[in-house]
TIGULUM-367899 format. One record per residue (C-alpha): residue in one letter; x negated, y negated, z. Coordinates in nm, 4 decimals. Layout:
<nodes>
NODE  residuo        xx        yy        zz
NODE        A         X         Y         Z
...
</nodes>
This chain:
<nodes>
NODE  residuo        xx        yy        zz
NODE        M   -0.0951    0.5803   -5.3431
NODE        S   -0.4825    0.7376   -5.3851
NODE        K   -0.6403    0.8145   -5.0653
NODE        P   -0.9421    0.5172   -5.0950
NODE        D   -0.5585    0.2709   -5.0373
NODE        M   -0.3517    0.4503   -4.7982
NODE        A   -0.7042    0.4159   -4.5588
NODE        E   -0.6964    0.0917   -4.5567
NODE        L   -0.3989    0.0126   -4.5168
NODE        V   -0.4078    0.2395   -4.1614
NODE        K   -0.6810    0.0452   -4.1389
NODE        G   -0.4910   -0.2431   -4.1586
NODE        V   -0.2117   -0.0904   -3.9387
NODE        E   -0.4852    0.0194   -3.7240
NODE        R   -0.6127   -0.3500   -3.6407
NODE        T   -0.2224   -0.5609   -3.5427
NODE        L   -0.1892   -0.2973   -3.3195
NODE        A   -0.5290   -0.3732   -3.1606
NODE        D   -0.6582   -0.5310   -2.8886
NODE        K   -0.3590   -0.7586   -2.8312
NODE        M   -0.2323   -0.8433   -2.4699
NODE        T    0.1238   -1.0356   -2.4212
NODE        F    0.2550   -1.1582   -2.0474
NODE        G    0.5799   -1.2505   -1.9364
NODE        L    0.7381   -1.0335   -2.1786
NODE        S    0.9505   -0.7073   -2.0805
NODE        D    0.9439   -0.3575   -2.2764
NODE        E    1.1572   -0.4291   -2.5440
NODE        Q    1.0458   -0.7918   -2.6241
NODE        H    0.6556   -0.6874   -2.6111
NODE        F    0.7950   -0.3542   -2.9141
NODE        Q    1.0044   -0.7008   -3.0945
NODE        Q    0.6775   -0.8628   -3.1331
NODE        M    0.3939   -0.5180   -3.1799
NODE        A    0.7217   -0.4302   -3.4430
NODE        G    0.6583   -0.7371   -3.5796
NODE        M    0.2914   -0.7818   -3.6913
NODE        V    0.3261   -0.4789   -3.8572
NODE        A    0.6311   -0.6924   -4.0560
NODE        A    0.3614   -0.8582   -4.1771
NODE        D    0.1248   -0.6598   -4.3015
NODE        A    0.4012   -0.5264   -4.5358
NODE        S    0.4205   -0.1946   -4.3707
NODE        A    0.7345   -0.0364   -4.2951
NODE        S    0.8575    0.0522   -3.9317
NODE        Y    1.1471    0.3084   -3.8138
NODE        V    1.2679    0.3678   -3.5010
NODE        G    1.4957    0.6724   -3.4348
NODE        K    1.4682    0.9892   -3.3013
NODE        V    1.3928    1.3839   -3.4769
NODE        S    1.6582    1.6068   -3.4577
NODE        F    1.4539    1.9054   -3.4905
NODE        A    1.0792    2.0015   -3.5875
NODE        G    0.8852    2.3649   -3.6523
NODE        Q    0.7079    2.5378   -3.8567
NODE        T    0.7452    2.7179   -4.2000
NODE        S    0.5611    3.0785   -4.2648
NODE        S    0.3600    2.8731   -4.5369
NODE        G    0.1977    2.6612   -4.2604
NODE        A    0.3726    2.3646   -4.3288
NODE        F    0.5361    2.1916   -4.0518
NODE        Q    0.8945    2.0129   -4.1238
NODE        V    1.1005    1.7191   -3.9273
NODE        Q    1.4175    1.5587   -3.9586
NODE        F    1.3582    1.2428   -3.8610
NODE        N    1.6703    1.0361   -3.8044
NODE        A    1.6496    0.6167   -3.7773
NODE        D    1.8325    0.4235   -3.5857
NODE        G    2.0981    0.2544   -3.8680
NODE        G    2.2070    0.5834   -3.9739
NODE        S    1.9209    0.7164   -4.2205
NODE        G    1.8202    1.0123   -4.1978
NODE        Y    1.5118    1.1889   -4.3468
NODE        S    1.3891    1.5708   -4.3527
NODE        S    1.0553    1.6326   -4.4524
NODE        T    0.6719    1.8323   -4.4338
NODE        W    0.4275    1.5813   -4.1498
NODE        P    0.0731    1.6632   -4.1635
NODE        Q    0.0014    1.8418   -3.8449
NODE        W   -0.1296    1.4713   -3.6639
NODE        A    0.2085    1.2959   -3.7169
NODE        F    0.4026    1.6103   -3.6055
NODE        E    0.2599    1.6912   -3.2561
NODE        Q    0.3696    1.3403   -3.2319
NODE        A    0.7486    1.4183   -3.3034
NODE        K    0.7703    1.7269   -3.1643
NODE        S    0.6576    1.5344   -2.7908
NODE        A    0.9338    1.3429   -2.8777
NODE        L    1.2274    1.5928   -2.9302
NODE        L    1.1025    1.7903   -2.6232
NODE        G    1.1146    1.4748   -2.3988
NODE        D    1.4297    1.3336   -2.5877
NODE        K    1.2400    1.0197   -2.6909
NODE        K    1.2424    0.8364   -2.9499
NODE        L    0.9670    0.7156   -3.1990
NODE        W    0.8658    0.4323   -3.3699
NODE        V    0.7042    0.5523   -3.7252
NODE        I    0.5137    0.3090   -3.9260
NODE        A    0.5483    0.4035   -4.3254
NODE        N    0.3716    0.2850   -4.6483
NODE        G    0.8248    0.2940   -4.7434
NODE        S    1.0235    0.5706   -4.6374
NODE        P    0.8840    0.7668   -4.3435
NODE        F    0.8445    1.0586   -4.5497
NODE        G    0.5215    1.2835   -4.4606
NODE        S    0.2873    1.1860   -4.7451
NODE        N    0.3808    0.7945   -4.6340
NODE        L    0.3156    0.8528   -4.2829
NODE        L    0.0183    0.5942   -4.1301
NODE        T    0.1212    0.5450   -3.7422
NODE        V    0.3694    0.7449   -3.4957
NODE        L    0.4258    0.6778   -3.2081
NODE        I    0.6481    0.7490   -2.8895
NODE        L    0.8159    0.4966   -2.7885
NODE        S    0.9316    0.4741   -2.4091
NODE        T    1.2796    0.4893   -2.3530
NODE        R    1.2961    0.1178   -2.1950
NODE        V    1.2742    0.0369   -2.5678
</nodes>
């Protein structure tokens, strides 16, 4: 996918996640509602844990992301996403990864650290 196309996908996800307000929902219900909105944008959405995050001698940022349900994805992530993965790993938190396809580094649109309640 070209950079302009990817940029449009990122903008679409940002619009979907921006300025949403809900009342009377639990954290899990709120998350489910937001995930449904992202899915409507035709972006792939994954929740899971990071099993490793580090940097190679060449400077690349490597992450192993294991989606709930059993699929594991190991790839080079951009630094902005790697920082979220590293924080989630150190804090024993889950990540919500929104991607253009499988959650490999080149497909990432948004990476969010989730509360332990979700």
